[in-house]
PDB file of N, CA, C and O in Angstrom:
ATOM      1  N   MET A   1      79.371 -48.068  62.298  1.00  0.00           N
ATOM      2  CA  MET A   1      80.301 -46.974  62.481  1.00  0.00           C
ATOM      3  C   MET A   1      79.515 -45.715  62.813  1.00  0.00           C
ATOM      4  O   MET A   1      78.558 -45.365  62.122  1.00  0.00           O
ATOM      5  N   ARG A   2      79.926 -45.048  63.863  1.00  0.00           N
ATOM      6  CA  ARG A   2      79.252 -43.830  64.301  1.00  0.00           C
ATOM      7  C   ARG A   2      79.849 -42.636  63.583  1.00  0.00           C
ATOM      8  O   ARG A   2      81.069 -42.527  63.457  1.00  0.00           O
ATOM      9  N   ILE A   3      79.002 -41.749  63.115  1.00  0.00           N
ATOM     10  CA  ILE A   3      79.460 -40.535  62.441  1.00  0.00           C
ATOM     11  C   ILE A   3      79.442 -39.403  63.457  1.00  0.00           C
ATOM     12  O   ILE A   3      78.421 -39.139  64.092  1.00  0.00           O
ATOM     13  N   ILE A   4      80.564 -38.750  63.602  1.00  0.00           N
ATOM     14  CA  ILE A   4      80.694 -37.639  64.537  1.00  0.00           C
ATOM     15  C   ILE A   4      80.786 -36.356  63.717  1.00  0.00           C
ATOM     16  O   ILE A   4      81.695 -36.193  62.903  1.00  0.00           O
ATOM     17  N   THR A   5      79.852 -35.463  63.934  1.00  0.00           N
ATOM     18  CA  THR A   5      79.793 -34.231  63.146  1.00  0.00           C
ATOM     19  C   THR A   5      80.725 -33.170  63.731  1.00  0.00           C
ATOM     20  O   THR A   5      81.088 -33.237  64.905  1.00  0.00           O
ATOM     21  N   PRO A   6      81.106 -32.204  62.919  1.00  0.00           N
ATOM     22  CA  PRO A   6      81.947 -31.108  63.430  1.00  0.00           C
ATOM     23  C   PRO A   6      81.273 -30.332  64.565  1.00  0.00           C
ATOM     24  O   PRO A   6      81.954 -29.823  65.455  1.00  0.00           O
ATOM     25  N   GLY A   7      79.962 -30.240  64.538  1.00  0.00           N
ATOM     26  CA  GLY A   7      79.250 -29.562  65.617  1.00  0.00           C
ATOM     27  C   GLY A   7      79.390 -30.282  66.946  1.00  0.00           C
ATOM     28  O   GLY A   7      79.504 -29.644  67.992  1.00  0.00           O
ATOM     29  N   GLU A   8      79.383 -31.601  66.910  1.00  0.00           N
ATOM     30  CA  GLU A   8      79.565 -32.387  68.136  1.00  0.00           C
ATOM     31  C   GLU A   8      80.967 -32.206  68.703  1.00  0.00           C
ATOM     32  O   GLU A   8      81.149 -32.155  69.919  1.00  0.00           O
ATOM     33  N   VAL A   9      81.949 -32.112  67.825  1.00  0.00           N
ATOM     34  CA  VAL A   9      83.340 -31.942  68.254  1.00  0.00           C
ATOM     35  C   VAL A   9      83.553 -30.529  68.796  1.00  0.00           C
ATOM     36  O   VAL A   9      84.351 -30.328  69.712  1.00  0.00           O
ATOM     37  N   ALA A  10      82.846 -29.560  68.237  1.00  0.00           N
ATOM     38  CA  ALA A  10      83.034 -28.163  68.634  1.00  0.00           C
ATOM     39  C   ALA A  10      82.483 -27.874  70.022  1.00  0.00           C
ATOM     40  O   ALA A  10      83.003 -26.995  70.709  1.00  0.00           O
ATOM     41  N   ARG A  11      81.451 -28.585  70.455  1.00  0.00           N
ATOM     42  CA  ARG A  11      80.844 -28.288  71.760  1.00  0.00           C
ATOM     43  C   ARG A  11      81.827 -28.406  72.919  1.00  0.00           C
ATOM     44  O   ARG A  11      81.982 -27.441  73.668  1.00  0.00           O
ATOM     45  N   PRO A  12      82.502 -29.548  73.105  1.00  0.00           N
ATOM     46  CA  PRO A  12      83.407 -29.640  74.261  1.00  0.00           C
ATOM     47  C   PRO A  12      84.723 -28.885  74.076  1.00  0.00           C
ATOM     48  O   PRO A  12      85.356 -28.509  75.063  1.00  0.00           O
ATOM     49  N   ALA A  13      85.139 -28.658  72.847  1.00  0.00           N
ATOM     50  CA  ALA A  13      86.461 -28.076  72.597  1.00  0.00           C
ATOM     51  C   ALA A  13      86.426 -26.570  72.363  1.00  0.00           C
ATOM     52  O   ALA A  13      87.462 -25.915  72.474  1.00  0.00           O
ATOM     53  N   GLY A  14      85.297 -26.021  72.051  1.00  0.00           N
ATOM     54  CA  GLY A  14      85.240 -24.596  71.759  1.00  0.00           C
ATOM     55  C   GLY A  14      85.123 -24.321  70.274  1.00  0.00           C
ATOM     56  O   GLY A  14      84.353 -23.452  69.865  1.00  0.00           O
ATOM     57  N   ASN A  15      85.871 -25.044  69.464  1.00  0.00           N
ATOM     58  CA  ASN A  15      85.710 -24.980  68.010  1.00  0.00           C
ATOM     59  C   ASN A  15      86.137 -26.314  67.406  1.00  0.00           C
ATOM     60  O   ASN A  15      86.838 -27.103  68.040  1.00  0.00           O
ATOM     61  N   LYS A  16      85.707 -26.550  66.183  1.00  0.00           N
ATOM     62  CA  LYS A  16      85.922 -27.871  65.578  1.00  0.00           C
ATOM     63  C   LYS A  16      87.391 -28.147  65.274  1.00  0.00           C
ATOM     64  O   LYS A  16      87.820 -29.299  65.318  1.00  0.00           O
ATOM     65  N   TYR A  17      88.162 -27.118  64.970  1.00  0.00           N
ATOM     66  CA  TYR A  17      89.567 -27.330  64.637  1.00  0.00           C
ATOM     67  C   TYR A  17      90.356 -27.759  65.867  1.00  0.00           C
ATOM     68  O   TYR A  17      91.187 -28.663  65.793  1.00  0.00           O
ATOM     69  N   LEU A  18      90.096 -27.114  66.987  1.00  0.00           N
ATOM     70  CA  LEU A  18      90.765 -27.491  68.224  1.00  0.00           C
ATOM     71  C   LEU A  18      90.339 -28.892  68.656  1.00  0.00           C
ATOM     72  O   LEU A  18      91.165 -29.673  69.128  1.00  0.00           O
ATOM     73  N   GLY A  19      89.075 -29.208  68.500  1.00  0.00           N
ATOM     74  CA  GLY A  19      88.584 -30.535  68.866  1.00  0.00           C
ATOM     75  C   GLY A  19      89.242 -31.642  68.072  1.00  0.00           C
ATOM     76  O   GLY A  19      89.614 -32.675  68.629  1.00  0.00           O
ATOM     77  N   VAL A  20      89.386 -31.436  66.781  1.00  0.00           N
ATOM     78  CA  VAL A  20      90.025 -32.443  65.925  1.00  0.00           C
ATOM     79  C   VAL A  20      91.513 -32.558  66.268  1.00  0.00           C
ATOM     80  O   VAL A  20      92.067 -33.657  66.258  1.00  0.00           O
ATOM     81  N   LEU A  21      92.157 -31.438  66.568  1.00  0.00           N
ATOM     82  CA  LEU A  21      93.566 -31.467  66.939  1.00  0.00           C
ATOM     83  C   LEU A  21      93.783 -32.236  68.243  1.00  0.00           C
ATOM     84  O   LEU A  21      94.707 -33.043  68.342  1.00  0.00           O
ATOM     85  N   VAL A  22      92.939 -31.989  69.234  1.00  0.00           N
ATOM     86  CA  VAL A  22      93.051 -32.688  70.513  1.00  0.00           C
ATOM     87  C   VAL A  22      92.804 -34.186  70.329  1.00  0.00           C
ATOM     88  O   VAL A  22      93.534 -35.009  70.882  1.00  0.00           O
ATOM     89  N   ALA A  23      91.784 -34.538  69.560  1.00  0.00           N
ATOM     90  CA  ALA A  23      91.474 -35.951  69.329  1.00  0.00           C
ATOM     91  C   ALA A  23      92.606 -36.644  68.567  1.00  0.00           C
ATOM     92  O   ALA A  23      92.927 -37.797  68.855  1.00  0.00           O
ATOM     93  N   ALA A  24      93.206 -35.961  67.609  1.00  0.00           N
ATOM     94  CA  ALA A  24      94.308 -36.559  66.850  1.00  0.00           C
ATOM     95  C   ALA A  24      95.523 -36.798  67.736  1.00  0.00           C
ATOM     96  O   ALA A  24      96.180 -37.833  67.622  1.00  0.00           O
ATOM     97  N   LYS A  25      95.828 -35.853  68.615  1.00  0.00           N
ATOM     98  CA  LYS A  25      96.962 -36.041  69.526  1.00  0.00           C
ATOM     99  C   LYS A  25      96.697 -37.185  70.496  1.00  0.00           C
ATOM    100  O   LYS A  25      97.611 -37.940  70.828  1.00  0.00           O
ATOM    101  N   PHE A  26      95.455 -37.319  70.954  1.00  0.00           N
ATOM    102  CA  PHE A  26      95.115 -38.421  71.848  1.00  0.00           C
ATOM    103  C   PHE A  26      95.196 -39.761  71.117  1.00  0.00           C
ATOM    104  O   PHE A  26      95.619 -40.757  71.703  1.00  0.00           O
ATOM    105  N   ALA A  27      94.801 -39.794  69.857  1.00  0.00           N
ATOM    106  CA  ALA A  27      94.907 -41.029  69.064  1.00  0.00           C
ATOM    107  C   ALA A  27      96.374 -41.417  68.883  1.00  0.00           C
ATOM    108  O   ALA A  27      96.709 -42.600  68.945  1.00  0.00           O
ATOM    109  N   ARG A  28      97.253 -40.435  68.661  1.00  0.00           N
ATOM    110  CA  ARG A  28      98.680 -40.731  68.549  1.00  0.00           C
ATOM    111  C   ARG A  28      99.229 -41.274  69.862  1.00  0.00           C
ATOM    112  O   ARG A  28     100.057 -42.185  69.868  1.00  0.00           O
ATOM    113  N   TYR A  29      98.763 -40.710  70.976  1.00  0.00           N
ATOM    114  CA  TYR A  29      99.185 -41.191  72.292  1.00  0.00           C
ATOM    115  C   TYR A  29      98.724 -42.638  72.499  1.00  0.00           C
ATOM    116  O   TYR A  29      99.502 -43.467  72.972  1.00  0.00           O
ATOM    117  N   MET A  30      97.485 -42.947  72.155  1.00  0.00           N
ATOM    118  CA  MET A  30      96.982 -44.310  72.307  1.00  0.00           C
ATOM    119  C   MET A  30      97.722 -45.284  71.408  1.00  0.00           C
ATOM    120  O   MET A  30      97.868 -46.455  71.758  1.00  0.00           O
ATOM    121  N   ASN A  31      98.189 -44.828  70.265  1.00  0.00           N
ATOM    122  CA  ASN A  31      98.927 -45.682  69.348  1.00  0.00           C
ATOM    123  C   ASN A  31     100.269 -46.105  69.932  1.00  0.00           C
ATOM    124  O   ASN A  31     100.786 -47.168  69.588  1.00  0.00           O
ATOM    125  N   GLU A  32     100.840 -45.279  70.819  1.00  0.00           N
ATOM    126  CA  GLU A  32     102.127 -45.607  71.429  1.00  0.00           C
ATOM    127  C   GLU A  32     101.989 -46.586  72.584  1.00  0.00           C
ATOM    128  O   GLU A  32     102.984 -47.183  72.994  1.00  0.00           O
ATOM    129  N   LEU A  33     100.780 -46.771  73.125  1.00  0.00           N
ATOM    130  CA  LEU A  33     100.567 -47.691  74.236  1.00  0.00           C
ATOM    131  C   LEU A  33     100.704 -49.132  73.764  1.00  0.00           C
ATOM    132  O   LEU A  33     100.474 -49.430  72.592  1.00  0.00           O
ATOM    133  N   PRO A  34     101.079 -50.024  74.673  1.00  0.00           N
ATOM    134  CA  PRO A  34     101.114 -51.454  74.303  1.00  0.00           C
ATOM    135  C   PRO A  34      99.726 -51.945  73.903  1.00  0.00           C
ATOM    136  O   PRO A  34      98.721 -51.483  74.444  1.00  0.00           O
ATOM    137  N   ARG A  35      99.671 -52.857  72.979  1.00  0.00           N
ATOM    138  CA  ARG A  35      98.393 -53.351  72.446  1.00  0.00           C
ATOM    139  C   ARG A  35      97.520 -54.001  73.510  1.00  0.00           C
ATOM    140  O   ARG A  35      96.296 -54.015  73.376  1.00  0.00           O
ATOM    141  N   GLU A  36      98.129 -54.541  74.566  1.00  0.00           N
ATOM    142  CA  GLU A  36      97.354 -55.200  75.612  1.00  0.00           C
ATOM    143  C   GLU A  36      96.510 -54.197  76.402  1.00  0.00           C
ATOM    144  O   GLU A  36      95.449 -54.548  76.918  1.00  0.00           O
ATOM    145  N   ARG A  37      96.979 -52.955  76.496  1.00  0.00           N
ATOM    146  CA  ARG A  37      96.263 -51.949  77.279  1.00  0.00           C
ATOM    147  C   ARG A  37      95.120 -51.314  76.506  1.00  0.00           C
ATOM    148  O   ARG A  37      94.236 -50.704  77.107  1.00  0.00           O
ATOM    149  N   ILE A  38      95.120 -51.444  75.196  1.00  0.00           N
ATOM    150  CA  ILE A  38      94.070 -50.855  74.367  1.00  0.00           C
ATOM    151  C   ILE A  38      93.075 -51.944  73.998  1.00  0.00           C
ATOM    152  O   ILE A  38      93.461 -53.021  73.544  1.00  0.00           O
ATOM    153  N   GLN A  39      91.816 -51.664  74.190  1.00  0.00           N
ATOM    154  CA  GLN A  39      90.786 -52.624  73.824  1.00  0.00           C
ATOM    155  C   GLN A  39      90.320 -52.312  72.403  1.00  0.00           C
ATOM    156  O   GLN A  39      89.468 -51.450  72.187  1.00  0.00           O
ATOM    157  N   LEU A  40      90.890 -53.022  71.452  1.00  0.00           N
ATOM    158  CA  LEU A  40      90.515 -52.813  70.052  1.00  0.00           C
ATOM    159  C   LEU A  40      89.415 -53.794  69.687  1.00  0.00           C
ATOM    160  O   LEU A  40      89.663 -54.993  69.561  1.00  0.00           O
ATOM    161  N   LYS A  41      88.240 -53.303  69.525  1.00  0.00           N
ATOM    162  CA  LYS A  41      87.157 -54.179  69.103  1.00  0.00           C
ATOM    163  C   LYS A  41      87.031 -54.085  67.596  1.00  0.00           C
ATOM    164  O   LYS A  41      87.451 -55.001  66.888  1.00  0.00           O
ATOM    165  N   GLU A  42      86.480 -53.036  67.103  1.00  0.00           N
ATOM    166  CA  GLU A  42      86.456 -52.800  65.661  1.00  0.00           C
ATOM    167  C   GLU A  42      86.527 -51.321  65.363  1.00  0.00           C
ATOM    168  O   GLU A  42      86.298 -50.901  64.229  1.00  0.00           O
ATOM    169  N   GLU A  43      86.843 -50.526  66.373  1.00  0.00           N
ATOM    170  CA  GLU A  43      86.931 -49.090  66.175  1.00  0.00           C
ATOM    171  C   GLU A  43      88.375 -48.672  65.957  1.00  0.00           C
ATOM    172  O   GLU A  43      89.298 -49.234  66.548  1.00  0.00           O
ATOM    173  N   LYS A  44      88.552 -47.694  65.115  1.00  0.00           N
ATOM    174  CA  LYS A  44      89.877 -47.145  64.920  1.00  0.00           C
ATOM    175  C   LYS A  44      90.205 -46.231  66.096  1.00  0.00           C
ATOM    176  O   LYS A  44      89.315 -45.791  66.825  1.00  0.00           O
ATOM    177  N   LEU A  45      91.482 -45.955  66.267  1.00  0.00           N
ATOM    178  CA  LEU A  45      91.897 -45.106  67.370  1.00  0.00           C
ATOM    179  C   LEU A  45      91.373 -43.684  67.229  1.00  0.00           C
ATOM    180  O   LEU A  45      91.073 -43.033  68.230  1.00  0.00           O
ATOM    181  N   THR A  46      91.261 -43.200  66.009  1.00  0.00           N
ATOM    182  CA  THR A  46      90.729 -41.857  65.817  1.00  0.00           C
ATOM    183  C   THR A  46      89.258 -41.788  66.216  1.00  0.00           C
ATOM    184  O   THR A  46      88.820 -40.796  66.800  1.00  0.00           O
ATOM    185  N   THR A  47      88.501 -42.824  65.909  1.00  0.00           N
ATOM    186  CA  THR A  47      87.094 -42.866  66.299  1.00  0.00           C
ATOM    187  C   THR A  47      86.971 -42.930  67.809  1.00  0.00           C
ATOM    188  O   THR A  47      86.124 -42.254  68.393  1.00  0.00           O
ATOM    189  N   LYS A  48      87.814 -43.740  68.452  1.00  0.00           N
ATOM    190  CA  LYS A  48      87.780 -43.837  69.909  1.00  0.00           C
ATOM    191  C   LYS A  48      88.118 -42.501  70.554  1.00  0.00           C
ATOM    192  O   LYS A  48      87.492 -42.116  71.542  1.00  0.00           O
ATOM    193  N   SER A  49      89.094 -41.795  70.014  1.00  0.00           N
ATOM    194  CA  SER A  49      89.488 -40.520  70.607  1.00  0.00           C
ATOM    195  C   SER A  49      88.430 -39.442  70.380  1.00  0.00           C
ATOM    196  O   SER A  49      88.189 -38.621  71.265  1.00  0.00           O
ATOM    197  N   LEU A  50      87.799 -39.433  69.210  1.00  0.00           N
ATOM    198  CA  LEU A  50      86.711 -38.477  68.970  1.00  0.00           C
ATOM    199  C   LEU A  50      85.532 -38.750  69.886  1.00  0.00           C
ATOM    200  O   LEU A  50      84.929 -37.816  70.415  1.00  0.00           O
ATOM    201  N   LEU A  51      85.197 -40.023  70.082  1.00  0.00           N
ATOM    202  CA  LEU A  51      84.105 -40.371  70.990  1.00  0.00           C
ATOM    203  C   LEU A  51      84.438 -39.978  72.426  1.00  0.00           C
ATOM    204  O   LEU A  51      83.563 -39.509  73.153  1.00  0.00           O
ATOM    205  N   ALA A  52      85.681 -40.161  72.840  1.00  0.00           N
ATOM    206  CA  ALA A  52      86.086 -39.765  74.184  1.00  0.00           C
ATOM    207  C   ALA A  52      85.944 -38.259  74.366  1.00  0.00           C
ATOM    208  O   ALA A  52      85.523 -37.800  75.428  1.00  0.00           O
ATOM    209  N   LEU A  53      86.289 -37.492  73.345  1.00  0.00           N
ATOM    210  CA  LEU A  53      86.159 -36.037  73.415  1.00  0.00           C
ATOM    211  C   LEU A  53      84.698 -35.624  73.479  1.00  0.00           C
ATOM    212  O   LEU A  53      84.324 -34.793  74.307  1.00  0.00           O
ATOM    213  N   VAL A  54      83.871 -36.196  72.616  1.00  0.00           N
ATOM    214  CA  VAL A  54      82.451 -35.845  72.552  1.00  0.00           C
ATOM    215  C   VAL A  54      81.724 -36.248  73.839  1.00  0.00           C
ATOM    216  O   VAL A  54      80.852 -35.520  74.312  1.00  0.00           O
ATOM    217  N   ASN A  55      82.080 -37.404  74.405  1.00  0.00           N
ATOM    218  CA  ASN A  55      81.425 -37.887  75.633  1.00  0.00           C
ATOM    219  C   ASN A  55      81.918 -37.189  76.888  1.00  0.00           C
ATOM    220  O   ASN A  55      81.335 -37.367  77.957  1.00  0.00           O
ATOM    221  N   GLY A  56      82.976 -36.400  76.785  1.00  0.00           N
ATOM    222  CA  GLY A  56      83.510 -35.706  77.951  1.00  0.00           C
ATOM    223  C   GLY A  56      84.492 -36.524  78.756  1.00  0.00           C
ATOM    224  O   GLY A  56      84.848 -36.134  79.868  1.00  0.00           O
ATOM    225  N   ASP A  57      84.942 -37.649  78.225  1.00  0.00           N
ATOM    226  CA  ASP A  57      85.905 -38.503  78.924  1.00  0.00           C
ATOM    227  C   ASP A  57      87.339 -38.025  78.747  1.00  0.00           C
ATOM    228  O   ASP A  57      88.237 -38.478  79.457  1.00  0.00           O
ATOM    229  N   LEU A  58      87.557 -37.124  77.815  1.00  0.00           N
ATOM    230  CA  LEU A  58      88.893 -36.650  77.493  1.00  0.00           C
ATOM    231  C   LEU A  58      89.037 -35.209  77.981  1.00  0.00           C
ATOM    232  O   LEU A  58      88.283 -34.325  77.572  1.00  0.00           O
ATOM    233  N   THR A  59      90.008 -34.986  78.855  1.00  0.00           N
ATOM    234  CA  THR A  59      90.293 -33.627  79.306  1.00  0.00           C
ATOM    235  C   THR A  59      91.660 -33.230  78.769  1.00  0.00           C
ATOM    236  O   THR A  59      92.533 -34.078  78.584  1.00  0.00           O
ATOM    237  N   TYR A  60      91.839 -31.964  78.524  1.00  0.00           N
ATOM    238  CA  TYR A  60      93.085 -31.478  77.962  1.00  0.00           C
ATOM    239  C   TYR A  60      93.373 -30.094  78.504  1.00  0.00           C
ATOM    240  O   TYR A  60      92.502 -29.433  79.069  1.00  0.00           O
ATOM    241  N   LYS A  61      94.608 -29.672  78.321  1.00  0.00           N
ATOM    242  CA  LYS A  61      95.042 -28.364  78.780  1.00  0.00           C
ATOM    243  C   LYS A  61      95.843 -27.718  77.661  1.00  0.00           C
ATOM    244  O   LYS A  61      96.753 -28.336  77.107  1.00  0.00           O
ATOM    245  N   LEU A  62      95.512 -26.493  77.331  1.00  0.00           N
ATOM    246  CA  LEU A  62      96.238 -25.767  76.295  1.00  0.00           C
ATOM    247  C   LEU A  62      97.485 -25.135  76.894  1.00  0.00           C
ATOM    248  O   LEU A  62      97.419 -24.474  77.931  1.00  0.00           O
ATOM    249  N   LEU A  63      98.608 -25.339  76.244  1.00  0.00           N
ATOM    250  CA  LEU A  63      99.865 -24.753  76.680  1.00  0.00           C
ATOM    251  C   LEU A  63     100.365 -23.801  75.611  1.00  0.00           C
ATOM    252  O   LEU A  63     100.253 -24.075  74.416  1.00  0.00           O
ATOM    253  N   ARG A  64     100.912 -22.690  76.048  1.00  0.00           N
ATOM    254  CA  ARG A  64     101.497 -21.749  75.084  1.00  0.00           C
ATOM    255  C   ARG A  64     102.850 -22.279  74.625  1.00  0.00           C
ATOM    256  O   ARG A  64     103.613 -22.845  75.408  1.00  0.00           O
ATOM    257  N   ARG A  65     103.123 -22.087  73.368  1.00  0.00           N
ATOM    258  CA  ARG A  65     104.421 -22.497  72.831  1.00  0.00           C
ATOM    259  C   ARG A  65     105.466 -21.465  73.215  1.00  0.00           C
ATOM    260  O   ARG A  65     105.196 -20.265  73.255  1.00  0.00           O
ATOM    261  N   ARG A  66     106.652 -21.950  73.494  1.00  0.00           N
ATOM    262  CA  ARG A  66     107.753 -21.023  73.764  1.00  0.00           C
ATOM    263  C   ARG A  66     108.307 -20.527  72.447  1.00  0.00           C
ATOM    264  O   ARG A  66     108.394 -21.276  71.474  1.00  0.00           O
ATOM    265  N   ARG A  67     108.673 -19.287  72.424  1.00  0.00           N
ATOM    266  CA  ARG A  67     109.290 -18.736  71.214  1.00  0.00           C
ATOM    267  C   ARG A  67     110.729 -19.215  71.154  1.00  0.00           C
ATOM    268  O   ARG A  67     111.460 -19.140  72.142  1.00  0.00           O
ATOM    269  N   SER A  68     111.121 -19.697  70.018  1.00  0.00           N
ATOM    270  CA  SER A  68     112.495 -20.173  69.863  1.00  0.00           C
ATOM    271  C   SER A  68     113.392 -18.984  69.559  1.00  0.00           C
ATOM    272  O   SER A  68     113.022 -18.081  68.808  1.00  0.00           O
ATOM    273  N   GLU A  69     114.552 -19.001  70.143  1.00  0.00           N
ATOM    274  CA  GLU A  69     115.530 -17.937  69.916  1.00  0.00           C
ATOM    275  C   GLU A  69     116.325 -18.273  68.653  1.00  0.00           C
ATOM    276  O   GLU A  69     116.992 -19.306  68.590  1.00  0.00           O
ATOM    277  N   THR A  70     116.250 -17.411  67.665  1.00  0.00           N
ATOM    278  CA  THR A  70     117.009 -17.645  66.422  1.00  0.00           C
ATOM    279  C   THR A  70     117.995 -16.575  66.151  1.00  0.00           C
ATOM    280  O   THR A  70     118.705 -16.629  65.147  1.00  0.00           O
TER     281      THR A  70
END
């Protein structure tokens, strides 16, 4: 099992909190895919998504939230 440090996550994302948030959303997205499309060897989806972020394979775009009218 590979250990990914907060410093490694912070480099591509700008800060560690944003990096973990992006990786978690990508892991949730991969969880919704059919099992045939995901190659599960022995890594968890969160580990795969963190590795994709650290390796630069994962690109993302920040969107501003719309203010809800109450």
